[in-house]
Backbone as XML, in Angstrom:
<?xml version="1.0"?>
<chain id="A" units="angstrom">
  <residue number="1" name="MET">
    <atom name="N" x="1.193" y="-1.062" z="0.090"/>
    <atom name="CA" x="-0.177" y="-0.029" z="-0.154"/>
    <atom name="C" x="0.716" y="1.181" z="-0.107"/>
  </residue>
  <residue number="2" name="ARG">
    <atom name="N" x="1.920" y="1.563" z="0.993"/>
    <atom name="CA" x="2.921" y="2.363" z="0.925"/>
    <atom name="C" x="3.443" y="2.844" z="-0.799"/>
  </residue>
  <residue number="3" name="LEU">
    <atom name="N" x="3.394" y="1.606" z="-1.038"/>
    <atom name="CA" x="4.273" y="1.459" z="-2.740"/>
    <atom name="C" x="3.618" y="2.092" z="-3.435"/>
  </residue>
  <residue number="4" name="ILE">
    <atom name="N" x="2.351" y="2.016" z="-3.374"/>
    <atom name="CA" x="1.029" y="2.325" z="-4.337"/>
    <atom name="C" x="1.335" y="4.055" z="-4.030"/>
  </residue>
  <residue number="5" name="ILE">
    <atom name="N" x="0.901" y="4.253" z="-2.792"/>
    <atom name="CA" x="1.312" y="5.869" z="-2.495"/>
    <atom name="C" x="2.378" y="6.330" z="-2.639"/>
  </residue>
  <residue number="6" name="LEU">
    <atom name="N" x="3.477" y="5.966" z="-2.587"/>
    <atom name="CA" x="4.740" y="6.980" z="-3.610"/>
    <atom name="C" x="4.731" y="6.962" z="-4.681"/>
  </residue>
  <residue number="7" name="GLY">
    <atom name="N" x="4.142" y="5.910" z="-5.323"/>
    <atom name="CA" x="4.436" y="6.270" z="-6.454"/>
    <atom name="C" x="3.330" y="7.189" z="-7.440"/>
  </residue>
  <residue number="8" name="ALA">
    <atom name="N" x="2.287" y="7.616" z="-6.297"/>
    <atom name="CA" x="0.863" y="8.344" z="-7.268"/>
    <atom name="C" x="1.828" y="9.530" z="-6.447"/>
  </residue>
  <residue number="9" name="LEU">
    <atom name="N" x="2.634" y="9.856" z="-5.293"/>
    <atom name="CA" x="3.227" y="10.872" z="-5.021"/>
    <atom name="C" x="4.317" y="11.633" z="-6.159"/>
  </residue>
  <residue number="10" name="ILE">
    <atom name="N" x="5.147" y="10.729" z="-6.696"/>
    <atom name="CA" x="6.152" y="10.862" z="-7.224"/>
    <atom name="C" x="5.245" y="11.075" z="-9.075"/>
  </residue>
  <residue number="11" name="LEU">
    <atom name="N" x="4.613" y="10.436" z="-9.093"/>
    <atom name="CA" x="3.557" y="10.806" z="-10.112"/>
    <atom name="C" x="2.835" y="12.037" z="-10.477"/>
  </residue>
  <residue number="12" name="THR">
    <atom name="N" x="2.759" y="12.328" z="-9.216"/>
    <atom name="CA" x="1.970" y="13.892" z="-8.819"/>
    <atom name="C" x="2.720" y="15.056" z="-9.148"/>
  </residue>
  <residue number="13" name="ILE">
    <atom name="N" x="4.041" y="14.402" z="-8.266"/>
    <atom name="CA" x="5.281" y="15.749" z="-8.734"/>
    <atom name="C" x="5.473" y="15.315" z="-9.949"/>
  </residue>
  <residue number="14" name="ALA">
    <atom name="N" x="5.757" y="14.800" z="-10.476"/>
    <atom name="CA" x="6.286" y="14.555" z="-11.931"/>
    <atom name="C" x="5.395" y="16.010" z="-13.042"/>
  </residue>
  <residue number="15" name="SER">
    <atom name="N" x="4.337" y="14.994" z="-12.600"/>
    <atom name="CA" x="3.136" y="15.727" z="-13.413"/>
    <atom name="C" x="3.062" y="17.604" z="-13.711"/>
  </residue>
  <residue number="16" name="ALA">
    <atom name="N" x="3.139" y="17.810" z="-11.768"/>
    <atom name="CA" x="3.269" y="19.264" z="-11.822"/>
    <atom name="C" x="4.557" y="19.684" z="-12.413"/>
  </residue>
  <residue number="17" name="PHE">
    <atom name="N" x="5.290" y="19.052" z="-12.580"/>
    <atom name="CA" x="6.667" y="19.861" z="-13.161"/>
    <atom name="C" x="6.677" y="19.849" z="-14.650"/>
  </residue>
  <residue number="18" name="VAL">
    <atom name="N" x="6.037" y="18.838" z="-15.178"/>
    <atom name="CA" x="5.900" y="18.702" z="-16.673"/>
    <atom name="C" x="4.751" y="19.998" z="-16.848"/>
  </residue>
  <residue number="19" name="LEU">
    <atom name="N" x="3.525" y="19.939" z="-16.074"/>
    <atom name="CA" x="2.751" y="21.205" z="-16.777"/>
    <atom name="C" x="3.119" y="22.751" z="-16.189"/>
  </residue>
  <residue number="20" name="TYR">
    <atom name="N" x="4.198" y="22.843" z="-15.120"/>
    <atom name="CA" x="4.924" y="23.888" z="-14.902"/>
    <atom name="C" x="5.806" y="24.358" z="-16.370"/>
  </residue>
  <residue number="21" name="SER">
    <atom name="N" x="6.043" y="23.353" z="-16.502"/>
    <atom name="CA" x="7.315" y="23.246" z="-17.575"/>
    <atom name="C" x="6.576" y="24.052" z="-18.832"/>
  </residue>
  <residue number="22" name="SER">
    <atom name="N" x="5.247" y="23.374" z="-19.501"/>
    <atom name="CA" x="4.504" y="23.671" z="-20.451"/>
    <atom name="C" x="4.060" y="24.531" z="-20.142"/>
  </residue>
  <residue number="23" name="ASN">
    <atom name="N" x="3.550" y="25.190" z="-19.183"/>
    <atom name="CA" x="3.323" y="26.784" z="-19.218"/>
    <atom name="C" x="4.255" y="28.200" z="-19.470"/>
  </residue>
  <residue number="24" name="TYR">
    <atom name="N" x="5.589" y="27.549" z="-18.603"/>
    <atom name="CA" x="6.344" y="28.717" z="-19.178"/>
    <atom name="C" x="6.815" y="28.679" z="-20.560"/>
  </residue>
  <residue number="25" name="ASP">
    <atom name="N" x="6.676" y="27.266" z="-21.424"/>
    <atom name="CA" x="7.325" y="27.550" z="-22.619"/>
    <atom name="C" x="6.237" y="28.167" z="-23.519"/>
  </residue>
  <residue number="26" name="THR">
    <atom name="N" x="4.637" y="27.667" z="-23.009"/>
    <atom name="CA" x="3.807" y="28.567" z="-23.846"/>
    <atom name="C" x="3.984" y="30.429" z="-23.691"/>
  </residue>
  <residue number="27" name="ARG">
    <atom name="N" x="4.203" y="30.581" z="-22.239"/>
    <atom name="CA" x="3.850" y="31.973" z="-22.312"/>
    <atom name="C" x="5.560" y="32.436" z="-22.606"/>
  </residue>
  <residue number="28" name="LEU">
    <atom name="N" x="6.617" y="31.892" z="-22.950"/>
    <atom name="CA" x="7.581" y="32.342" z="-23.862"/>
    <atom name="C" x="7.709" y="32.295" z="-25.645"/>
  </residue>
  <residue number="29" name="PHE">
    <atom name="N" x="6.443" y="31.089" z="-25.704"/>
    <atom name="CA" x="6.123" y="31.330" z="-27.597"/>
    <atom name="C" x="5.114" y="32.388" z="-27.717"/>
  </residue>
  <residue number="30" name="GLU">
    <atom name="N" x="4.013" y="32.729" z="-26.464"/>
    <atom name="CA" x="3.383" y="33.705" z="-26.975"/>
    <atom name="C" x="4.025" y="35.169" z="-26.772"/>
  </residue>
  <residue number="31" name="ALA">
    <atom name="N" x="4.883" y="34.791" z="-26.255"/>
    <atom name="CA" x="5.868" y="36.570" z="-26.427"/>
    <atom name="C" x="6.495" y="36.925" z="-27.420"/>
  </residue>
  <residue number="32" name="ARG">
    <atom name="N" x="7.020" y="35.697" z="-28.129"/>
    <atom name="CA" x="7.800" y="35.676" z="-29.455"/>
    <atom name="C" x="6.716" y="35.725" z="-30.289"/>
  </residue>
  <residue number="33" name="VAL">
    <atom name="N" x="5.302" y="35.243" z="-30.308"/>
    <atom name="CA" x="4.604" y="35.484" z="-31.568"/>
    <atom name="C" x="3.775" y="36.688" z="-31.295"/>
  </residue>
  <residue number="34" name="ALA">
    <atom name="N" x="3.864" y="37.771" z="-29.972"/>
    <atom name="CA" x="3.544" y="39.043" z="-30.119"/>
    <atom name="C" x="4.283" y="39.851" z="-30.442"/>
  </residue>
  <residue number="35" name="GLU">
    <atom name="N" x="5.571" y="39.774" z="-30.188"/>
    <atom name="CA" x="6.862" y="40.413" z="-30.738"/>
    <atom name="C" x="6.701" y="40.111" z="-32.265"/>
  </residue>
  <residue number="36" name="GLN">
    <atom name="N" x="6.352" y="39.132" z="-32.620"/>
    <atom name="CA" x="6.489" y="39.235" z="-34.297"/>
    <atom name="C" x="5.600" y="39.892" z="-35.165"/>
  </residue>
  <residue number="37" name="GLU">
    <atom name="N" x="4.570" y="39.733" z="-34.224"/>
    <atom name="CA" x="2.748" y="40.316" z="-34.563"/>
    <atom name="C" x="3.564" y="41.896" z="-34.674"/>
  </residue>
  <residue number="38" name="ARG">
    <atom name="N" x="4.165" y="42.714" z="-33.776"/>
    <atom name="CA" x="4.404" y="44.163" z="-33.295"/>
    <atom name="C" x="5.282" y="44.229" z="-34.908"/>
  </residue>
  <residue number="39" name="ALA">
    <atom name="N" x="6.122" y="43.439" z="-35.405"/>
    <atom name="CA" x="6.940" y="43.937" z="-36.052"/>
    <atom name="C" x="6.292" y="43.630" z="-37.167"/>
  </residue>
  <residue number="40" name="ILE">
    <atom name="N" x="5.405" y="42.710" z="-37.992"/>
    <atom name="CA" x="4.603" y="42.875" z="-38.874"/>
    <atom name="C" x="3.594" y="44.236" z="-39.414"/>
  </residue>
  <residue number="41" name="ASP">
    <atom name="N" x="2.934" y="44.345" z="-37.585"/>
    <atom name="CA" x="2.459" y="45.459" z="-37.961"/>
    <atom name="C" x="3.475" y="46.768" z="-38.358"/>
  </residue>
  <residue number="42" name="LYS">
    <atom name="N" x="4.558" y="46.978" z="-37.841"/>
    <atom name="CA" x="5.639" y="48.012" z="-38.553"/>
    <atom name="C" x="5.848" y="48.338" z="-39.862"/>
  </residue>
  <residue number="43" name="ALA">
    <atom name="N" x="6.273" y="46.969" z="-40.008"/>
    <atom name="CA" x="6.400" y="47.130" z="-41.580"/>
    <atom name="C" x="5.729" y="47.030" z="-42.524"/>
  </residue>
  <residue number="44" name="ARG">
    <atom name="N" x="4.042" y="46.765" z="-42.029"/>
    <atom name="CA" x="2.963" y="46.750" z="-42.859"/>
    <atom name="C" x="2.955" y="48.377" z="-42.918"/>
  </residue>
  <residue number="45" name="SER">
    <atom name="N" x="3.266" y="49.218" z="-41.673"/>
    <atom name="CA" x="2.860" y="50.477" z="-41.859"/>
    <atom name="C" x="4.215" y="51.038" z="-42.599"/>
  </residue>
  <residue number="46" name="ASP">
    <atom name="N" x="5.459" y="50.892" z="-42.490"/>
    <atom name="CA" x="6.464" y="51.056" z="-43.224"/>
    <atom name="C" x="6.258" y="51.381" z="-44.894"/>
  </residue>
  <residue number="47" name="ILE">
    <atom name="N" x="5.614" y="50.043" z="-45.113"/>
    <atom name="CA" x="5.559" y="49.746" z="-46.651"/>
    <atom name="C" x="4.270" y="51.190" z="-46.931"/>
  </residue>
  <residue number="48" name="SER">
    <atom name="N" x="3.314" y="51.158" z="-46.119"/>
    <atom name="CA" x="2.116" y="51.922" z="-46.337"/>
    <atom name="C" x="2.833" y="53.305" z="-46.546"/>
  </residue>
  <residue number="49" name="VAL">
    <atom name="N" x="3.801" y="53.921" z="-45.659"/>
    <atom name="CA" x="4.605" y="54.779" z="-45.600"/>
    <atom name="C" x="5.433" y="55.309" z="-47.253"/>
  </residue>
  <residue number="50" name="LEU">
    <atom name="N" x="6.146" y="54.497" z="-47.701"/>
    <atom name="CA" x="6.863" y="54.060" z="-48.522"/>
    <atom name="C" x="5.960" y="54.558" z="-50.282"/>
  </residue>
  <residue number="51" name="LYS">
    <atom name="N" x="5.050" y="53.322" z="-50.036"/>
    <atom name="CA" x="3.995" y="53.787" z="-51.145"/>
    <atom name="C" x="3.358" y="55.054" z="-51.289"/>
  </residue>
  <residue number="52" name="ALA">
    <atom name="N" x="3.453" y="55.762" z="-50.429"/>
    <atom name="CA" x="2.841" y="57.055" z="-50.108"/>
    <atom name="C" x="3.907" y="58.058" z="-50.778"/>
  </residue>
  <residue number="53" name="GLU">
    <atom name="N" x="5.265" y="57.810" z="-50.326"/>
    <atom name="CA" x="6.220" y="58.619" z="-50.815"/>
    <atom name="C" x="6.905" y="58.448" z="-52.483"/>
  </residue>
  <residue number="54" name="ARG">
    <atom name="N" x="6.415" y="57.194" z="-52.615"/>
    <atom name="CA" x="6.659" y="56.934" z="-53.819"/>
    <atom name="C" x="5.527" y="57.381" z="-54.836"/>
  </residue>
  <residue number="55" name="ALA">
    <atom name="N" x="4.494" y="57.192" z="-54.624"/>
    <atom name="CA" x="3.531" y="58.129" z="-55.510"/>
    <atom name="C" x="3.841" y="59.511" z="-55.281"/>
  </residue>
  <residue number="56" name="HIS">
    <atom name="N" x="3.932" y="60.216" z="-54.460"/>
    <atom name="CA" x="4.396" y="61.917" z="-54.306"/>
    <atom name="C" x="5.312" y="62.257" z="-55.136"/>
  </residue>
  <residue number="57" name="LEU">
    <atom name="N" x="6.754" y="61.188" z="-54.951"/>
    <atom name="CA" x="7.649" y="61.405" z="-55.817"/>
    <atom name="C" x="7.249" y="60.977" z="-57.398"/>
  </residue>
  <residue number="58" name="GLY">
    <atom name="N" x="6.668" y="60.401" z="-57.852"/>
    <atom name="CA" x="6.214" y="59.750" z="-59.189"/>
    <atom name="C" x="5.634" y="60.887" z="-59.954"/>
  </residue>
  <residue number="59" name="ARG">
    <atom name="N" x="4.762" y="61.910" z="-59.232"/>
    <atom name="CA" x="3.851" y="62.583" z="-60.012"/>
    <atom name="C" x="4.718" y="63.464" z="-61.066"/>
  </residue>
  <residue number="60" name="PRO">
    <atom name="N" x="3.722" y="63.348" z="-62.453"/>
    <atom name="CA" x="4.389" y="64.011" z="-63.498"/>
    <atom name="C" x="4.425" y="65.358" z="-63.562"/>
  </residue>
  <residue number="61" name="GLU">
    <atom name="N" x="3.655" y="66.173" z="-62.764"/>
    <atom name="CA" x="3.886" y="67.894" z="-62.516"/>
    <atom name="C" x="4.857" y="67.780" z="-61.264"/>
  </residue>
  <residue number="62" name="ARG">
    <atom name="N" x="5.644" y="67.255" z="-60.853"/>
    <atom name="CA" x="6.952" y="67.303" z="-60.201"/>
    <atom name="C" x="8.002" y="67.030" z="-60.776"/>
  </residue>
  <residue number="63" name="ILE">
    <atom name="N" x="8.005" y="65.666" z="-61.627"/>
    <atom name="CA" x="8.991" y="65.301" z="-62.633"/>
    <atom name="C" x="9.349" y="66.248" z="-63.443"/>
  </residue>
  <residue number="64" name="GLU">
    <atom name="N" x="8.198" y="66.798" z="-64.446"/>
    <atom name="CA" x="8.204" y="67.825" z="-65.636"/>
    <atom name="C" x="9.042" y="68.477" z="-65.509"/>
  </residue>
  <residue number="65" name="PRO">
    <atom name="N" x="9.064" y="69.866" z="-64.047"/>
    <atom name="CA" x="10.074" y="70.870" z="-64.251"/>
    <atom name="C" x="11.576" y="70.535" z="-64.011"/>
  </residue>
  <residue number="66" name="LEU">
    <atom name="N" x="11.758" y="69.324" z="-63.322"/>
    <atom name="CA" x="13.198" y="68.591" z="-62.979"/>
    <atom name="C" x="13.561" y="68.096" z="-64.273"/>
  </residue>
  <residue number="67" name="ALA">
    <atom name="N" x="13.342" y="67.309" z="-64.866"/>
    <atom name="CA" x="13.494" y="67.154" z="-66.304"/>
    <atom name="C" x="13.886" y="68.193" z="-67.125"/>
  </residue>
  <residue number="68" name="ARG">
    <atom name="N" x="13.269" y="69.185" z="-67.609"/>
    <atom name="CA" x="13.387" y="70.519" z="-68.409"/>
    <atom name="C" x="14.299" y="71.103" z="-67.741"/>
  </residue>
  <residue number="69" name="ALA">
    <atom name="N" x="14.254" y="71.563" z="-66.064"/>
    <atom name="CA" x="15.897" y="71.668" z="-66.075"/>
    <atom name="C" x="17.026" y="71.319" z="-66.063"/>
  </residue>
  <residue number="70" name="LEU">
    <atom name="N" x="16.839" y="69.769" z="-66.627"/>
    <atom name="CA" x="18.438" y="69.205" z="-66.778"/>
    <atom name="C" x="18.201" y="69.363" z="-68.529"/>
  </residue>
  <residue number="71" name="GLY">
    <atom name="N" x="17.255" y="69.324" z="-69.295"/>
    <atom name="CA" x="17.192" y="69.604" z="-70.460"/>
    <atom name="C" x="16.921" y="68.690" z="-71.387"/>
  </residue>
  <residue number="72" name="LEU">
    <atom name="N" x="16.035" y="67.767" z="-70.449"/>
    <atom name="CA" x="15.331" y="66.347" z="-71.138"/>
    <atom name="C" x="14.263" y="66.808" z="-71.959"/>
  </residue>
</chain>
């Protein structure tokens, strides 16, 4: 009977350790995912700004005077 109780105690302690370890790993994974999501959002924002800047710089009414000044 004592052997069964001792085995159950060891199994309980081992289960607690495994669950704690899994919880810790999950929290680390969630933090990494959140960090990558923030990086993705920043990259999307940067892409939007760059597209707007490209549209502004590529306007014909802006390019024409510069081209004429260069003799093109």
